[in-house]
C-alpha positions as CSV (number, residue, x, y, z in Angstrom):
1,M,8.7,-47.6,25.6
2,K,10.5,-49.7,27.5
3,G,8.2,-52.4,26.9
4,M,8.4,-51.9,22.7
5,Y,12.1,-51.6,23.1
6,A,12.5,-55.2,25.0
7,V,10.3,-56.6,22.2
8,Y,12.4,-55.0,19.7
9,R,15.6,-56.1,20.9
10,K,14.3,-60.1,21.2
11,E,13.1,-59.4,17.8
12,M,16.4,-58.1,16.3
13,G,18.1,-60.9,18.1
14,H,15.9,-63.6,16.6
15,Y,16.5,-62.3,13.4
16,F,20.3,-62.7,13.7
17,V,20.4,-66.1,15.4
18,S,17.9,-67.4,12.5
19,P,19.3,-68.6,9.2
20,V,16.4,-67.6,7.4
21,A,17.2,-63.8,7.7
22,Y,20.7,-64.2,6.5
23,I,19.5,-66.1,3.4
24,I,16.8,-63.5,2.7
25,V,19.4,-60.8,3.0
26,A,22.0,-62.5,0.9
27,V,19.5,-63.2,-2.0
28,F,18.2,-59.5,-2.0
29,L,21.8,-58.3,-2.1
30,I,22.8,-60.7,-5.0
31,L,19.7,-60.4,-7.1
32,T,19.7,-56.4,-6.6
33,A,23.8,-56.7,-7.4
34,Y,23.3,-58.5,-10.4
35,F,20.2,-56.2,-11.8
36,F,22.4,-53.2,-11.0
37,N,25.3,-54.3,-12.9
38,R,23.1,-55.4,-15.9
39,L,21.5,-52.1,-15.8
40,L,24.4,-49.9,-15.5
41,A,26.0,-51.8,-18.4
42,L,23.1,-51.7,-20.6
43,I,22.2,-47.9,-20.0
44,I,25.8,-46.9,-20.5
45,Q,25.9,-48.7,-24.0
46,Q,22.8,-47.0,-25.0
47,S,24.1,-43.8,-24.0
48,F,27.7,-44.2,-25.5
49,E,25.3,-45.2,-28.9
50,A,23.1,-42.0,-28.4
51,S,26.3,-40.0,-28.2
52,L,27.8,-41.2,-31.3
53,E,24.4,-40.5,-33.4
54,S,24.2,-37.2,-31.9
55,I,27.9,-36.2,-33.2
56,Q,27.2,-37.6,-36.3
57,G,24.0,-35.2,-36.6
58,G,20.4,-36.1,-36.1
59,G,20.5,-38.5,-33.1
60,A,19.0,-38.1,-29.7
61,P,20.9,-36.2,-27.0
62,P,22.9,-38.3,-24.3
63,F,21.3,-40.2,-21.7
64,D,21.1,-39.1,-18.0
65,V,22.7,-42.6,-17.1
66,P,22.3,-42.0,-13.3
67,S,18.8,-41.2,-13.4
68,L,17.9,-44.1,-15.9
69,V,19.8,-46.6,-13.7
70,M,18.1,-45.3,-10.3
71,R,14.4,-45.6,-11.6
72,N,14.7,-49.0,-13.4
73,F,16.7,-50.5,-10.2
74,F,13.8,-49.2,-7.8
75,G,11.4,-50.6,-10.1
76,I,12.8,-54.1,-9.8
77,V,13.4,-53.5,-6.1
78,S,9.3,-53.0,-5.7
79,T,9.3,-56.6,-7.5
80,L,11.5,-58.1,-5.1
81,L,9.8,-56.8,-2.2
82,L,6.6,-58.4,-3.4
83,F,8.3,-61.7,-2.9
84,L,10.7,-61.4,0.1
85,T,8.3,-59.5,2.2
86,P,6.1,-62.7,2.9
87,M,9.3,-64.5,4.0
88,L,10.4,-61.4,6.3
89,T,6.8,-61.4,8.0
90,M,6.0,-65.3,8.1
91,S,7.4,-65.9,11.5
92,V,6.9,-62.8,13.3
93,Y,3.7,-64.2,15.0
94,A,3.0,-67.6,13.3
95,E,6.0,-69.3,14.7
96,E,5.7,-67.6,18.4
97,R,2.1,-69.2,18.1
98,R,3.4,-72.3,17.2
99,R,5.8,-72.8,19.9
100,G,3.6,-71.0,22.4
101,T,6.0,-68.5,23.3
102,M,3.3,-66.1,22.1
103,E,1.7,-66.6,25.4
104,L,4.7,-66.1,27.6
105,L,5.0,-63.1,25.8
106,M,1.5,-61.9,26.2
107,T,1.5,-62.4,29.8
108,S,4.6,-60.1,30.6
109,P,4.1,-56.3,31.4
110,V,3.7,-55.1,27.9
111,T,0.8,-54.2,26.2
112,D,-0.4,-55.4,22.9
113,L,0.6,-52.2,21.1
114,Q,3.8,-52.6,22.3
115,I,4.2,-56.0,21.3
116,V,3.0,-54.9,17.6
117,L,5.1,-52.0,17.4
118,G,8.1,-53.6,18.6
119,K,7.9,-56.4,16.2
120,F,7.3,-53.9,13.3
121,F,10.1,-52.1,14.0
122,A,12.6,-54.8,14.1
123,S,11.3,-56.2,10.7
124,F,11.4,-52.5,9.2
125,T,15.2,-52.2,10.7
126,L,16.0,-55.5,8.8
127,L,14.2,-53.9,5.5
128,V,16.8,-50.9,6.2
129,I,19.9,-53.3,6.6
130,M,19.1,-54.9,3.4
131,L,18.8,-51.7,1.5
132,F,21.8,-50.1,2.7
133,P,24.3,-51.9,0.8
134,T,22.5,-50.8,-2.3
135,A,23.1,-47.1,-1.4
136,L,26.8,-47.8,-1.8
137,G,26.7,-48.0,-5.5
138,F,24.4,-45.2,-6.2
139,A,26.7,-42.9,-3.8
140,Y,29.6,-44.1,-6.1
141,I,28.0,-43.2,-9.6
142,L,26.2,-40.1,-8.2
143,H,29.6,-38.9,-7.1
144,H,31.3,-39.4,-10.1
145,S,28.5,-38.1,-12.5
146,E,28.4,-35.3,-14.4
147,P,26.7,-33.0,-14.5
148,S,25.4,-32.4,-11.0
149,A,24.3,-35.6,-9.2
150,P,20.5,-36.2,-8.8
151,W,20.8,-36.6,-4.9
152,R,17.3,-35.6,-4.3
153,V,15.8,-38.0,-6.7
154,L,17.8,-40.5,-5.1
155,G,16.3,-39.5,-1.5
156,S,13.0,-39.7,-3.0
157,E,13.3,-43.3,-4.1
158,Y,14.9,-44.8,-1.1
159,L,11.8,-43.0,1.1
160,G,9.5,-44.5,-1.5
161,V,10.9,-48.0,-0.9
162,L,10.9,-47.6,2.4
163,L,7.4,-46.5,2.8
164,L,6.0,-49.3,0.3
165,G,8.3,-51.9,2.3
166,G,6.7,-50.5,5.7
167,A,3.0,-50.8,4.3
168,L,3.9,-54.5,3.1
169,L,5.6,-55.7,6.3
170,A,2.6,-54.4,8.1
171,L,0.4,-56.2,6.0
172,G,2.5,-59.3,6.5
173,S,2.4,-58.8,10.2
174,F,-1.2,-59.1,10.0
175,F,-1.6,-62.3,8.4
176,S,1.1,-63.9,10.5
177,S,-0.7,-62.9,13.6
178,M,-3.8,-65.0,12.3
179,T,-2.6,-68.2,12.0
180,E,0.5,-70.7,13.5
181,S,1.3,-71.9,10.2
182,Q,4.4,-70.0,8.5
183,L,3.4,-71.5,5.1
184,I,0.1,-70.2,5.4
185,A,0.9,-66.8,6.8
186,A,3.6,-66.6,3.8
187,M,1.3,-67.7,1.1
188,L,-1.8,-65.2,2.3
189,T,0.6,-62.2,2.2
190,F,1.9,-63.0,-1.1
191,G,-1.7,-63.2,-2.4
192,A,-2.6,-60.0,-0.8
193,I,0.5,-58.2,-2.0
194,L,-0.2,-59.6,-5.5
195,L,-3.8,-58.5,-5.5
196,L,-2.9,-54.9,-4.7
197,W,-0.2,-55.1,-7.3
198,V,-2.6,-56.0,-10.2
199,V,-5.6,-54.3,-8.9
200,D,-5.3,-51.2,-10.9
201,F,-5.3,-53.2,-14.1
202,G,-8.9,-54.0,-13.2
203,S,-9.5,-50.2,-13.1
204,Q,-9.3,-50.1,-17.0
205,A,-12.5,-51.9,-17.5
206,A,-14.6,-50.4,-14.6
207,S,-16.8,-47.4,-14.2
208,T,-15.1,-44.1,-13.7
209,A,-16.0,-44.1,-9.9
210,L,-14.6,-47.9,-9.7
211,S,-11.7,-47.1,-11.6
212,S,-10.5,-44.2,-9.3
213,A,-11.2,-46.3,-6.2
214,L,-9.2,-49.5,-7.9
215,D,-6.3,-47.4,-9.0
216,Y,-6.0,-45.5,-5.4
217,L,-5.9,-48.8,-3.9
218,S,-2.6,-50.1,-5.7
219,V,0.3,-49.7,-3.5
220,F,2.7,-49.8,-6.4
221,R,1.0,-47.1,-8.3
222,H,1.6,-44.7,-5.5
223,Y,5.5,-45.9,-5.6
224,D,6.1,-44.2,-9.2
225,D,6.0,-40.9,-8.3
226,F,8.9,-41.5,-5.7
227,T,11.0,-43.1,-8.4
228,R,10.6,-40.2,-10.4
229,G,11.6,-38.2,-7.8
230,V,8.5,-36.6,-6.9
231,I,7.2,-36.5,-3.4
232,D,3.3,-36.1,-3.1
233,T,1.7,-35.4,-0.2
234,S,-1.1,-37.9,-1.1
235,N,1.4,-40.6,-1.6
236,L,2.8,-40.1,1.8
237,I,-0.6,-40.1,3.7
238,F,-1.6,-43.3,1.5
239,Y,1.4,-45.1,2.6
240,L,1.5,-43.7,6.3
241,S,-2.2,-44.4,6.6
242,F,-1.9,-48.3,5.2
243,I,0.7,-48.6,7.7
244,V,-1.1,-47.4,10.5
245,L,-4.3,-49.7,9.4
246,G,-2.0,-52.6,9.4
247,I,-0.8,-52.2,12.7
248,F,-4.0,-51.4,14.1
249,L,-5.3,-54.7,12.6
250,T,-2.6,-56.8,14.1
251,V,-3.1,-55.2,17.6
252,R,-6.6,-56.1,17.4
253,S,-5.5,-59.7,16.3
254,V,-3.4,-60.0,19.3
255,D,-5.9,-58.8,21.3
256,S,-8.3,-61.4,20.3
257,M,-5.5,-64.0,21.2
258,R,-5.4,-62.7,24.6
259,W,-9.1,-62.9,24.5
260,R,-9.4,-66.4,23.5
261,R,-6.8,-67.3,26.1
262,A,-8.6,-65.9,29.2
């Protein structure tokens, strides 16, 4: 545990002395703030128009503004993670391999699993830091919403985005451990995430068995239930299994570095 914490603390220190982390967080917060404001203004306007039609008789009932804003917002967040996750993970191992500091880390009294877990939890912590400011806006609108605010739905959506982010970070860490080039690591991660994003499109033209398999492999399809406030055990198992698989593959990759160096 001490070894993992030492790696974790080292990685967190690296994040906060690097301008790249600040740029990624700033870009994420600027984009999420923009989309949050646009969605809120658009849905409030639609809700106001629906209320007028309802009063005049024959219109639809008023919108559930907080729920609609949250669901659309977290759909946008999943798309942003598609582009930002490769940048978060591209230097986790690739930069250390390029500078030769990976060899020093591997000769220290820490196991491969401790190295991988320490780096993974550091990148996951950065993801939590990125998402935390977005909760302030939702806390405000839910506190002032009528009728009762859907706090349970908000918790489900944040759980979903954390699981999705963790799965993508585990995948990105694996690709970063395979190369010394940050650019190659980022491109491999982006390509793999994009494939997992669109894989369910191919299920429409496939046979029934293959269609079900492709549909299950889509990491973003499992995310939809969380955005609706539904916490399904099968989705939890999928994401946790994906994270464990990514960590396992990364450990094997790091172990292969030790074997080649020996």
